[in-house]
Every structure is written in structure tokens, then in C-alpha cells.
All heavy atoms as a GROMACS GRO file, in nm:
protein
  578
    1MET      N    1  10.469   0.228   9.195
    1MET     CA    2  10.348   0.196   9.120
    1MET      C    3  10.235   0.295   9.150
    1MET      O    4  10.164   0.337   9.062
    1MET     CB    5  10.307   0.052   9.152
    1MET     CG    6  10.187   0.008   9.076
    1MET     SD    7  10.227  -0.007   8.902
    1MET     CE    8  10.084  -0.089   8.844
    2ALA      N    9  10.221   0.331   9.277
    2ALA     CA   10  10.114   0.424   9.314
    2ALA      C   11  10.135   0.560   9.249
    2ALA      O   12  10.040   0.625   9.207
    2ALA     CB   13  10.105   0.437   9.465
    3ASP      N   14  10.261   0.604   9.239
    3ASP     CA   15  10.290   0.733   9.176
    3ASP      C   16  10.253   0.731   9.029
    3ASP      O   17  10.203   0.829   8.976
    3ASP     CB   18  10.438   0.769   9.191
    3ASP     CG   19  10.472   0.801   9.336
    3ASP    OD1   20  10.380   0.841   9.410
    3ASP    OD2   21  10.589   0.786   9.374
    4ALA      N   22  10.278   0.619   8.961
    4ALA     CA   23  10.242   0.608   8.819
    4ALA      C   24  10.092   0.618   8.799
    4ALA      O   25  10.044   0.680   8.705
    4ALA     CB   26  10.295   0.477   8.761
    5LEU      N   27  10.014   0.558   8.890
    5LEU     CA   28   9.868   0.564   8.879
    5LEU      C   29   9.817   0.707   8.900
    5LEU      O   30   9.733   0.754   8.827
    5LEU     CB   31   9.804   0.470   8.981
    5LEU     CG   32   9.651   0.468   8.984
    5LEU    CD1   33   9.597   0.421   8.850
    5LEU    CD2   34   9.600   0.380   9.093
    6ILE      N   35   9.874   0.775   8.997
    6ILE     CA   36   9.831   0.912   9.025
    6ILE      C   37   9.859   1.002   8.905
    6ILE      O   38   9.777   1.082   8.865
    6ILE     CB   39   9.899   0.966   9.153
    6ILE    CG1   40   9.845   0.892   9.275
    6ILE    CG2   41   9.877   1.116   9.168
    6ILE    CD1   42   9.919   0.921   9.404
    7LYS      N   43   9.975   0.987   8.844
    7LYS     CA   44  10.008   1.068   8.727
    7LYS      C   45   9.921   1.033   8.608
    7LYS      O   46   9.878   1.119   8.535
    7LYS     CB   47  10.156   1.050   8.692
    7LYS     CG   48  10.250   1.110   8.792
    7LYS     CD   49  10.393   1.085   8.755
    7LYS     CE   50  10.487   1.135   8.863
    7LYS     NZ   51  10.626   1.102   8.834
    8SER      N   52   9.893   0.905   8.588
    8SER     CA   53   9.820   0.865   8.468
    8SER      C   54   9.670   0.899   8.476
    8SER      O   55   9.610   0.926   8.375
    8SER     CB   56   9.839   0.716   8.440
    8SER     OG   57   9.782   0.639   8.544
    9ASN      N   58   9.609   0.898   8.593
    9ASN     CA   59   9.466   0.926   8.598
    9ASN      C   60   9.435   1.075   8.582
    9ASN      O   61   9.320   1.113   8.572
    9ASN     CB   62   9.399   0.868   8.722
    9ASN     CG   63   9.436   0.938   8.850
    9ASN    OD1   64   9.513   1.034   8.849
    9ASN    ND2   65   9.384   0.890   8.960
   10ASP      N   66   9.536   1.158   8.576
   10ASP     CA   67   9.515   1.300   8.546
   10ASP      C   68   9.514   1.326   8.397
   10ASP      O   69   9.479   1.435   8.353
   10ASP     CB   70   9.624   1.385   8.612
   10ASP     CG   71   9.609   1.390   8.764
   10ASP    OD1   72   9.497   1.364   8.812
   10ASP    OD2   73   9.708   1.417   8.832
   11GLU      N   74   9.555   1.228   8.316
   11GLU     CA   75   9.560   1.247   8.173
   11GLU      C   76   9.420   1.238   8.113
   11GLU      O   77   9.333   1.169   8.164
   11GLU     CB   78   9.650   1.140   8.109
   11GLU     CG   79   9.795   1.154   8.153
   11GLU     CD   80   9.880   1.041   8.100
   11GLU    OE1   81   9.832   0.964   8.015
   11GLU    OE2   82   9.995   1.030   8.143
   12VAL      N   83   9.399   1.309   8.003
   12VAL     CA   84   9.268   1.316   7.940
   12VAL      C   85   9.219   1.179   7.894
   12VAL      O   86   9.104   1.144   7.912
   12VAL     CB   87   9.270   1.414   7.820
   12VAL    CG1   88   9.139   1.410   7.744
   12VAL    CG2   89   9.302   1.553   7.867
   13GLY      N   90   9.304   1.097   7.836
   13GLY     CA   91   9.262   0.968   7.781
   13GLY      C   92   9.268   0.852   7.878
   13GLY      O   93   9.254   0.737   7.839
   14PHE      N   94   9.288   0.880   8.009
   14PHE     CA   95   9.302   0.772   8.106
   14PHE      C   96   9.172   0.693   8.120
   14PHE      O   97   9.063   0.751   8.125
   14PHE     CB   98   9.342   0.828   8.242
   14PHE     CG   99   9.355   0.722   8.348
   14PHE    CD1  100   9.465   0.640   8.351
   14PHE    CD2  101   9.256   0.704   8.444
   14PHE    CE1  102   9.478   0.542   8.448
   14PHE    CE2  103   9.268   0.606   8.541
   14PHE     CZ  104   9.380   0.525   8.543
   15LYS      N  105   9.183   0.562   8.123
   15LYS     CA  106   9.067   0.475   8.146
   15LYS      C  107   9.093   0.391   8.270
   15LYS      O  108   9.196   0.325   8.282
   15LYS     CB  109   9.044   0.383   8.025
   15LYS     CG  110   9.005   0.458   7.901
   15LYS     CD  111   8.976   0.362   7.789
   15LYS     CE  112   8.937   0.438   7.664
   15LYS     NZ  113   8.912   0.350   7.551
   16TRP      N  114   8.996   0.393   8.362
   16TRP     CA  115   9.010   0.312   8.482
   16TRP      C  116   8.998   0.165   8.446
   16TRP      O  117   8.919   0.128   8.359
   16TRP     CB  118   8.900   0.349   8.584
   16TRP     CG  119   8.925   0.480   8.648
   16TRP    CD1  120   8.867   0.599   8.614
   16TRP    CD2  121   9.013   0.508   8.755
   16TRP    NE1  122   8.915   0.700   8.693
   16TRP    CE2  123   9.005   0.646   8.781
   16TRP    CE3  124   9.099   0.431   8.830
   16TRP    CZ2  125   9.080   0.708   8.881
   16TRP    CZ3  126   9.174   0.493   8.930
   16TRP    CH2  127   9.163   0.629   8.954
   17PRO      N  128   9.074   0.081   8.514
   17PRO     CA  129   9.066  -0.062   8.484
   17PRO      C  130   8.930  -0.119   8.526
   17PRO      O  131   8.872  -0.076   8.626
   17PRO     CB  132   9.179  -0.123   8.568
   17PRO     CG  133   9.213  -0.020   8.671
   17PRO     CD  134   9.175   0.112   8.615
   18SER      N  135   8.881  -0.212   8.449
   18SER     CA  136   8.752  -0.274   8.477
   18SER      C  137   8.770  -0.384   8.580
   18SER      O  138   8.873  -0.451   8.586
   18SER     CB  139   8.695  -0.333   8.348
   18SER     OG  140   8.578  -0.405   8.375
   19THR      N  141   8.667  -0.406   8.661
   19THR     CA  142   8.673  -0.515   8.757
   19THR      C  143   8.646  -0.649   8.689
   19THR      O  144   8.685  -0.752   8.740
   19THR     CB  145   8.570  -0.495   8.870
   19THR    OG1  146   8.441  -0.478   8.812
   19THR    CG2  147   8.606  -0.372   8.952
   20SER      N  148   8.579  -0.645   8.575
   20SER     CA  149   8.559  -0.766   8.495
   20SER      C  150   8.569  -0.728   8.348
   20SER      O  151   8.500  -0.637   8.303
   20SER     CB  152   8.422  -0.830   8.525
   20SER     OG  153   8.320  -0.738   8.501
   21PRO      N  154   8.655  -0.795   8.273
   21PRO     CA  155   8.675  -0.759   8.133
   21PRO      C  156   8.549  -0.781   8.049
   21PRO      O  157   8.484  -0.884   8.058
   21PRO     CB  158   8.787  -0.852   8.087
   21PRO     CG  159   8.832  -0.927   8.205
   21PRO     CD  160   8.737  -0.904   8.317
   22LEU      N  161   8.512  -0.681   7.969
   22LEU     CA  162   8.396  -0.689   7.882
   22LEU      C  163   8.434  -0.642   7.743
   22LEU      O  164   8.523  -0.561   7.725
   22LEU     CB  165   8.284  -0.600   7.936
   22LEU     CG  166   8.235  -0.630   8.077
   22LEU    CD1  167   8.139  -0.523   8.123
   22LEU    CD2  168   8.165  -0.765   8.080
   23LYS      N  169   8.363  -0.694   7.642
   23LYS     CA  170   8.390  -0.654   7.504
   23LYS      C  171   8.322  -0.521   7.470
   23LYS      O  172   8.361  -0.455   7.376
   23LYS     CB  173   8.343  -0.762   7.407
   23LYS     CG  174   8.424  -0.889   7.416
   23LYS     CD  175   8.380  -0.990   7.315
   23LYS     CE  176   8.463  -1.115   7.328
   23LYS     NZ  177   8.428  -1.216   7.230
   24SER      N  178   8.218  -0.484   7.543
   24SER     CA  179   8.149  -0.359   7.515
   24SER      C  180   8.114  -0.289   7.647
   24SER      O  181   8.121  -0.348   7.753
   24SER     CB  182   8.022  -0.384   7.434
   24SER     OG  183   7.932  -0.465   7.507
   25GLU      N  184   8.074  -0.163   7.634
   25GLU     CA  185   8.038  -0.082   7.750
   25GLU      C  186   7.903  -0.127   7.807
   25GLU      O  187   7.817  -0.176   7.734
   25GLU     CB  188   8.032   0.065   7.708
   25GLU     CG  189   8.012   0.161   7.821
   25GLU     CD  190   8.128   0.164   7.918
   25GLU    OE1  191   8.242   0.144   7.876
   25GLU    OE2  192   8.102   0.188   8.037
   26THR      N  193   7.885  -0.108   7.935
   26THR     CA  194   7.758  -0.142   7.999
   26THR      C  195   7.697  -0.017   8.062
   26THR      O  196   7.764   0.083   8.080
   26THR     CB  197   7.778  -0.248   8.109
   26THR    OG1  198   7.865  -0.194   8.209
   26THR    CG2  199   7.838  -0.375   8.054
   27HIS      N  200   7.571  -0.027   8.097
   27HIS     CA  201   7.499   0.083   8.160
   27HIS      C  202   7.464   0.037   8.300
   27HIS      O  203   7.401  -0.066   8.318
   27HIS     CB  204   7.373   0.113   8.080
   27HIS     CG  205   7.315   0.247   8.110
   27HIS    ND1  206   7.270   0.282   8.234
   27HIS    CD2  207   7.294   0.354   8.031
   27HIS    CE1  208   7.224   0.404   8.231
   27HIS    NE2  209   7.237   0.451   8.109
   28GLY      N  210   7.502   0.114   8.399
   28GLY     CA  211   7.486   0.073   8.537
   28GLY      C  212   7.346   0.080   8.593
   28GLY      O  213   7.314   0.012   8.688
   29ALA      N  214   7.260   0.165   8.537
   29ALA     CA  215   7.126   0.187   8.590
   29ALA      C  216   7.131   0.225   8.738
   29ALA      O  217   7.051   0.180   8.818
   29ALA     CB  218   7.036   0.067   8.567
   30ASP      N  219   7.226   0.308   8.771
   30ASP     CA  220   7.240   0.354   8.909
   30ASP      C  221   7.133   0.456   8.944
   30ASP      O  222   7.075   0.519   8.857
   30ASP     CB  223   7.377   0.418   8.929
   30ASP     CG  224   7.491   0.320   8.910
   30ASP    OD1  225   7.472   0.202   8.944
   30ASP    OD2  226   7.597   0.361   8.861
   31ASP      N  227   7.109   0.471   9.072
   31ASP     CA  228   7.019   0.575   9.119
   31ASP      C  229   7.093   0.708   9.118
   31ASP      O  230   7.207   0.717   9.164
   31ASP     CB  231   6.969   0.545   9.260
   31ASP     CG  232   6.873   0.430   9.264
   31ASP    OD1  233   6.820   0.393   9.158
   31ASP    OD2  234   6.849   0.376   9.373
   32VAL      N  235   7.029   0.810   9.063
   32VAL     CA  236   7.090   0.943   9.057
   32VAL      C  237   6.990   1.046   9.107
   32VAL      O  238   6.869   1.029   9.094
   32VAL     CB  239   7.135   0.980   8.914
   32VAL    CG1  240   7.246   0.891   8.867
   32VAL    CG2  241   7.020   0.974   8.817
   33GLY      N  242   7.042   1.152   9.164
   33GLY     CA  243   6.957   1.263   9.207
   33GLY      C  244   6.925   1.350   9.086
   33GLY      O  245   7.013   1.379   9.006
   34ILE      N  246   6.800   1.390   9.075
   34ILE     CA  247   6.761   1.476   8.963
   34ILE      C  248   6.660   1.579   9.012
   34ILE      O  249   6.568   1.546   9.088
   34ILE     CB  250   6.704   1.394   8.846
   34ILE    CG1  251   6.675   1.483   8.726
   34ILE    CG2  252   6.584   1.313   8.888
   34ILE    CD1  253   6.647   1.407   8.600
   35PHE      N  254   6.681   1.703   8.972
   35PHE     CA  255   6.596   1.812   9.015
   35PHE      C  256   6.575   1.907   8.898
   35PHE      O  257   6.664   1.925   8.816
   35PHE     CB  258   6.660   1.887   9.132
   35PHE     CG  259   6.701   1.794   9.244
   35PHE    CD1  260   6.830   1.745   9.250
   35PHE    CD2  261   6.609   1.754   9.337
   35PHE    CE1  262   6.868   1.658   9.350
   35PHE    CE2  263   6.646   1.667   9.438
   35PHE     CZ  264   6.775   1.618   9.445
   36ALA      N  265   6.459   1.966   8.886
   36ALA     CA  266   6.430   2.055   8.774
   36ALA      C  267   6.333   2.164   8.816
   36ALA      O  268   6.265   2.153   8.918
   36ALA     CB  269   6.370   1.974   8.659
   37ARG      N  270   6.326   2.268   8.733
   37ARG     CA  271   6.229   2.376   8.749
   37ARG      C  272   6.161   2.397   8.616
   37ARG      O  273   6.222   2.380   8.510
   37ARG     CB  274   6.300   2.504   8.790
   37ARG     CG  275   6.356   2.498   8.929
   37ARG     CD  276   6.434   2.620   8.965
   37ARG     NE  277   6.362   2.743   8.930
   37ARG     CZ  278   6.412   2.863   8.943
   37ARG    NH1  279   6.534   2.879   8.987
   37ARG    NH2  280   6.342   2.969   8.908
   38GLY      N  281   6.035   2.434   8.619
   38GLY     CA  282   5.964   2.464   8.496
   38GLY      C  283   5.856   2.361   8.466
   38GLY      O  284   5.819   2.280   8.551
   39PRO      N  285   5.806   2.364   8.340
   39PRO     CA  286   5.700   2.272   8.302
   39PRO      C  287   5.744   2.126   8.317
   39PRO      O  288   5.856   2.092   8.281
   39PRO     CB  289   5.674   2.306   8.155
   39PRO     CG  290   5.731   2.441   8.134
   39PRO     CD  291   5.842   2.455   8.232
   40TRP      N  292   5.660   2.045   8.369
   40TRP     CA  293   5.683   1.902   8.392
   40TRP      C  294   5.794   1.874   8.493
   40TRP      O  295   5.846   1.763   8.501
   40TRP     CB  296   5.710   1.828   8.261
   40TRP     CG  297   5.595   1.834   8.166
   40TRP    CD1  298   5.582   1.919   8.061
   40TRP    CD2  299   5.477   1.755   8.170
   40TRP    NE1  300   5.463   1.897   7.998
   40TRP    CE2  301   5.395   1.795   8.064
   40TRP    CE3  302   5.430   1.653   8.253
   40TRP    CZ2  303   5.272   1.740   8.036
   40TRP    CZ3  304   5.308   1.596   8.226
   40TRP    CH2  305   5.230   1.641   8.120
   41ALA      N  306   5.832   1.974   8.571
   41ALA     CA  307   5.939   1.956   8.669
   41ALA      C  308   5.903   1.852   8.775
   41ALA      O  309   5.992   1.790   8.833
   41ALA     CB  310   5.973   2.089   8.735
   42HIS      N  311   5.774   1.832   8.797
   42HIS     CA  312   5.733   1.734   8.897
   42HIS      C  313   5.778   1.592   8.860
   42HIS      O  314   5.786   1.505   8.946
   42HIS     CB  315   5.581   1.739   8.917
   42HIS     CG  316   5.503   1.699   8.798
   42HIS    ND1  317   5.480   1.786   8.692
   42HIS    CD2  318   5.444   1.582   8.764
   42HIS    CE1  319   5.409   1.723   8.599
   42HIS    NE2  320   5.386   1.600   8.641
   43LEU      N  321   5.809   1.567   8.733
   43LEU     CA  322   5.858   1.436   8.692
   43LEU      C  323   6.004   1.415   8.731
   43LEU      O  324   6.051   1.302   8.738
   43LEU     CB  325   5.845   1.420   8.540
   43LEU     CG  326   5.706   1.426   8.481
   43LEU    CD1  327   5.715   1.419   8.330
   43LEU    CD2  328   5.620   1.314   8.536
   44PHE      N  329   6.077   1.524   8.752
   44PHE     CA  330   6.220   1.518   8.773
   44PHE      C  331   6.257   1.563   8.914
   44PHE      O  332   6.324   1.664   8.932
   44PHE     CB  333   6.292   1.607   8.671
   44PHE     CG  334   6.259   1.572   8.528
   44PHE    CD1  335   6.158   1.638   8.460
   44PHE    CD2  336   6.327   1.470   8.464
   44PHE    CE1  337   6.128   1.606   8.330
   44PHE    CE2  338   6.298   1.437   8.333
   44PHE     CZ  339   6.198   1.504   8.266
   45THR      N  340   6.214   1.491   9.013
   45THR     CA  341   6.245   1.526   9.152
   45THR      C  342   6.294   1.404   9.227
   45THR      O  343   6.244   1.293   9.206
   45THR     CB  344   6.123   1.583   9.225
   45THR    OG1  345   6.018   1.488   9.221
   45THR    CG2  346   6.076   1.712   9.161
   46GLY      N  347   6.391   1.424   9.311
   46GLY     CA  348   6.438   1.318   9.399
   46GLY      C  349   6.541   1.228   9.336
   46GLY      O  350   6.626   1.269   9.260
   47VAL      N  351   6.531   1.099   9.366
   47VAL     CA  352   6.627   0.999   9.322
   47VAL      C  353   6.554   0.895   9.239
   47VAL      O  354   6.448   0.847   9.278
   47VAL     CB  355   6.695   0.932   9.444
   47VAL    CG1  356   6.792   0.824   9.401
   47VAL    CG2  357   6.766   1.036   9.529
   48MET      N  358   6.610   0.863   9.122
   48MET     CA  359   6.550   0.760   9.037
   48MET      C  360   6.659   0.692   8.956
   48MET      O  361   6.772   0.740   8.948
   48MET     CB  362   6.445   0.820   8.945
   48MET     CG  363   6.497   0.924   8.849
   48MET     SD  364   6.370   0.999   8.747
   48MET     CE  365   6.271   1.080   8.869
   49GLU      N  366   6.626   0.577   8.896
   49GLU     CA  367   6.723   0.508   8.813
   49GLU      C  368   6.753   0.592   8.689
   49GLU      O  369   6.663   0.650   8.628
   49GLU     CB  370   6.669   0.371   8.770
   49GLU     CG  371   6.670   0.269   8.879
   49GLU     CD  372   6.635   0.131   8.831
   49GLU    OE1  373   6.642   0.106   8.709
   49GLU    OE2  374   6.602   0.047   8.916
   50GLU      N  375   6.880   0.597   8.651
   50GLU     CA  376   6.920   0.684   8.540
   50GLU      C  377   6.861   0.641   8.406
   50GLU      O  378   6.850   0.722   8.316
   50GLU     CB  379   7.072   0.693   8.532
   50GLU     CG  380   7.140   0.563   8.503
   50GLU     CD  381   7.291   0.573   8.511
   50GLU    OE1  382   7.345   0.683   8.529
   50GLU    OE2  383   7.356   0.469   8.500
   51ASN      N  384   6.819   0.516   8.392
   51ASN     CA  385   6.762   0.473   8.264
   51ASN      C  386   6.619   0.523   8.244
   51ASN      O  387   6.566   0.515   8.134
   51ASN     CB  388   6.768   0.322   8.250
   51ASN     CG  389   6.690   0.249   8.358
   51ASN    OD1  390   6.645   0.311   8.454
   51ASN    ND2  391   6.677   0.120   8.345
   52VAL      N  392   6.556   0.578   8.346
   52VAL     CA  393   6.420   0.632   8.336
   52VAL      C  394   6.422   0.775   8.279
   52VAL      O  395   6.326   0.817   8.213
   52VAL     CB  396   6.353   0.630   8.475
   52VAL    CG1  397   6.218   0.700   8.474
   52VAL    CG2  398   6.340   0.489   8.526
   53ILE      N  399   6.530   0.846   8.301
   53ILE     CA  400   6.537   0.989   8.267
   53ILE      C  401   6.512   1.018   8.119
   53ILE      O  402   6.433   1.106   8.088
   53ILE     CB  403   6.669   1.048   8.317
   53ILE    CG1  404   6.675   1.037   8.470
   53ILE    CG2  405   6.684   1.194   8.273
   53ILE    CD1  406   6.808   1.068   8.531
   54PRO      N  407   6.573   0.944   8.024
   54PRO     CA  408   6.542   0.974   7.883
   54PRO      C  409   6.395   0.955   7.847
   54PRO      O  410   6.341   1.029   7.765
   54PRO     CB  411   6.630   0.876   7.805
   54PRO     CG  412   6.735   0.833   7.898
   54PRO     CD  413   6.678   0.844   8.035
   55HIS      N  414   6.329   0.860   7.909
   55HIS     CA  415   6.186   0.838   7.884
   55HIS      C  416   6.104   0.956   7.935
   55HIS      O  417   6.008   1.000   7.870
   55HIS     CB  418   6.139   0.708   7.948
   55HIS     CG  419   6.206   0.587   7.892
   55HIS    ND1  420   6.171   0.532   7.770
   55HIS    CD2  421   6.306   0.511   7.941
   55HIS    CE1  422   6.247   0.428   7.747
   55HIS    NE2  423   6.330   0.413   7.849
   56LEU      N  424   6.140   1.008   8.051
   56LEU     CA  425   6.070   1.124   8.106
   56LEU      C  426   6.093   1.249   8.022
   56LEU      O  427   6.002   1.328   8.001
   56LEU     CB  428   6.113   1.148   8.250
   56LEU     CG  429   6.076   1.040   8.351
   56LEU    CD1  430   6.134   1.073   8.488
   56LEU    CD2  431   5.926   1.022   8.357
   57ILE      N  432   6.215   1.265   7.973
   57ILE     CA  433   6.245   1.380   7.887
   57ILE      C  434   6.162   1.372   7.759
   57ILE      O  435   6.105   1.470   7.714
   57ILE     CB  436   6.396   1.386   7.855
   57ILE    CG1  437   6.474   1.420   7.981
   57ILE    CG2  438   6.423   1.488   7.745
   57ILE    CD1  439   6.625   1.409   7.966
   58ALA      N  440   6.155   1.252   7.698
   58ALA     CA  441   6.076   1.235   7.576
   58ALA      C  442   5.928   1.264   7.603
   58ALA      O  443   5.861   1.328   7.522
   58ALA     CB  444   6.093   1.094   7.522
   59PHE      N  445   5.878   1.219   7.717
   59PHE     CA  446   5.738   1.245   7.752
   59PHE      C  447   5.714   1.394   7.771
   59PHE      O  448   5.619   1.451   7.717
   59PHE     CB  449   5.700   1.169   7.879
   59PHE     CG  450   5.561   1.197   7.925
   59PHE    CD1  451   5.453   1.137   7.862
   59PHE    CD2  452   5.538   1.284   8.029
   59PHE    CE1  453   5.322   1.164   7.905
   59PHE    CE2  454   5.408   1.312   8.071
   59PHE     CZ  455   5.301   1.252   8.008
   60ALA      N  456   5.803   1.460   7.847
   60ALA     CA  457   5.786   1.602   7.876
   60ALA      C  458   5.800   1.686   7.749
   60ALA      O  459   5.735   1.790   7.737
   60ALA     CB  460   5.888   1.646   7.981
   61ALA      N  461   5.883   1.643   7.655
   61ALA     CA  462   5.901   1.716   7.530
   61ALA      C  463   5.797   1.679   7.426
   61ALA      O  464   5.796   1.733   7.316
   61ALA     CB  465   6.040   1.690   7.474
   62CYS      N  466   5.710   1.585   7.460
   62CYS     CA  467   5.603   1.539   7.374
   62CYS      C  468   5.658   1.478   7.244
   62CYS      O  469   5.604   1.499   7.136
   62CYS     CB  470   5.508   1.655   7.342
   62CYS     SG  471   5.340   1.598   7.311
   63VAL      N  472   5.767   1.402   7.256
   63VAL     CA  473   5.824   1.332   7.142
   63VAL      C  474   5.830   1.181   7.167
   63VAL      O  475   5.895   1.109   7.094
   63VAL     CB  476   5.966   1.385   7.108
   63VAL    CG1  477   5.959   1.528   7.062
   63VAL    CG2  478   6.060   1.368   7.225
   64SER      N  479   5.760   1.134   7.268
   64SER     CA  480   5.762   0.993   7.303
   64SER      C  481   5.676   0.911   7.207
   64SER      O  482   5.566   0.951   7.170
   64SER     CB  483   5.709   0.974   7.446
   64SER     OG  484   5.699   0.838   7.477
   65ASP      N  485   5.728   0.795   7.166
   65ASP     CA  486   5.650   0.702   7.084
   65ASP      C  487   5.557   0.617   7.172
   65ASP      O  488   5.466   0.553   7.121
   65ASP     CB  489   5.743   0.609   7.006
   65ASP     CG  490   5.822   0.682   6.900
   65ASP    OD1  491   5.772   0.785   6.851
   65ASP    OD2  492   5.932   0.636   6.867
   66GLU      N  493   5.582   0.617   7.302
   66GLU     CA  494   5.508   0.529   7.393
   66GLU      C  495   5.377   0.590   7.442
   66GLU      O  496   5.284   0.519   7.475
   66GLU     CB  497   5.597   0.495   7.512
   66GLU     CG  498   5.724   0.423   7.471
   66GLU     CD  499   5.825   0.414   7.583
   66GLU    OE1  500   5.795   0.460   7.694
   66GLU    OE2  501   5.934   0.362   7.558
   67VAL      N  502   5.371   0.723   7.450
   67VAL     CA  503   5.253   0.790   7.505
   67VAL      C  504   5.211   0.902   7.410
   67VAL      O  505   5.294   0.982   7.368
   67VAL     CB  506   5.285   0.850   7.644
   67VAL    CG1  507   5.164   0.922   7.700
   67VAL    CG2  508   5.332   0.743   7.739
   68SER      N  509   5.083   0.908   7.380
   68SER     CA  510   5.032   1.016   7.296
   68SER      C  511   5.020   1.144   7.378
   68SER      O  512   4.970   1.143   7.490
   68SER     CB  513   4.895   0.978   7.242
   68SER     OG  514   4.836   1.087   7.176
   69CYS      N  515   5.066   1.252   7.323
   69CYS     CA  516   5.063   1.381   7.393
   69CYS      C  517   4.934   1.459   7.369
   69CYS      O  518   4.917   1.566   7.425
   69CYS     CB  519   5.182   1.465   7.351
   69CYS     SG  520   5.340   1.394   7.400
   70ASP      N  521   4.846   1.408   7.284
   70ASP     CA  522   4.724   1.482   7.251
   70ASP      C  523   4.640   1.516   7.373
   70ASP      O  524   4.588   1.626   7.383
   70ASP     CB  525   4.639   1.400   7.152
   70ASP     CG  526   4.709   1.382   7.018
   70ASP    OD1  527   4.796   1.466   6.984
   70ASP    OD2  528   4.678   1.284   6.950
   71SER      N  529   4.632   1.426   7.467
   71SER     CA  530   4.548   1.452   7.585
   71SER      C  531   4.616   1.542   7.687
   71SER      O  532   4.554   1.586   7.781
   71SER     CB  533   4.508   1.320   7.649
   71SER     OG  534   4.622   1.249   7.691
   72TYR      N  535   4.745   1.570   7.668
   72TYR     CA  536   4.818   1.651   7.763
   72TYR      C  537   4.844   1.793   7.715
   72TYR      O  538   4.904   1.872   7.785
   72TYR     CB  539   4.953   1.585   7.797
   72TYR     CG  540   4.935   1.453   7.864
   72TYR    CD1  541   4.953   1.333   7.796
   72TYR    CD2  542   4.899   1.446   7.997
   72TYR    CE1  543   4.936   1.211   7.859
   72TYR    CE2  544   4.881   1.325   8.062
   72TYR     CZ  545   4.900   1.209   7.991
   72TYR     OH  546   4.882   1.088   8.053
   73GLN      N  547   4.801   1.826   7.595
   73GLN     CA  548   4.821   1.961   7.542
   73GLN      C  549   4.731   2.059   7.612
   73GLN      O  550   4.614   2.033   7.637
   73GLN     CB  551   4.792   1.964   7.391
   73GLN     CG  552   4.886   1.880   7.308
   73GLN     CD  553   5.028   1.932   7.311
   73GLN    OE1  554   5.050   2.052   7.321
   73GLN    NE2  555   5.123   1.842   7.302
   74LYS      N  556   4.785   2.176   7.643
   74LYS     CA  557   4.704   2.280   7.706
   74LYS      C  558   4.616   2.346   7.602
   74LYS      O  559   4.656   2.367   7.488
   74LYS     CB  560   4.795   2.385   7.770
   74LYS     CG  561   4.870   2.337   7.891
   74LYS     CD  562   4.947   2.450   7.952
   74LYS     CE  563   5.021   2.401   8.077
   74LYS     NZ  564   5.098   2.509   8.137
   75GLU      N  565   4.496   2.378   7.643
   75GLU     CA  566   4.405   2.447   7.551
   75GLU      C  567   4.439   2.596   7.550
   75GLU      O  568   4.466   2.655   7.653
   75GLU     CB  569   4.260   2.426   7.596
   75GLU     CG  570   4.219   2.281   7.584
   75GLU     CD  571   4.073   2.261   7.627
   75GLU    OE1  572   4.002   2.364   7.642
   75GLU    OE2  573   4.036   2.147   7.650
   76ALA      N  574   4.436   2.655   7.432
   76ALA     CA  575   4.469   2.797   7.419
   76ALA      C  576   4.353   2.884   7.459
   76ALA      O  577   4.241   2.853   7.456
   76ALA     CB  578   4.509   2.828   7.276
   0.00000   0.00000   0.00000
């Protein structure tokens, strides 16, 4: 049985068995390390929950619906 598992998890379409059966995929909200260089890099340092990252990217790219970017634009 162990040999079959080792061979099968090398295949492209292999799916690990779930510890609890679910009808849909879930998001773990695990802590992940994130590091960046460049503008707004100070937002992406250290360890944070992975569900925060898309919000920070939207803010840094000035495409967020939650925060107006007008006050953060650099003056030419």
C-alpha cells in the first residue's frame, strides 16, 4: 500500500485525501512569509495571514474599492 501511495503522489493529477470530506474547497488563512522590494514594500514584510495579501496588493496598486488612493498619490 505504501508503494502505491509513493507512486501515485508523483502524478500530475494526484489529490491528497482530505481529513474531513467537504463539498467545496476551503481557504486555510494560514500564516505565510512575505517579502518585497520597491514601492509599498513596507506593507509586505514578515509573516501575515494569507487572506490579507490580496487586499494589500489592491491598496498598493491603487485599485482598492475600500480605500481611496487620492490622498496617497505623489505630487509631480
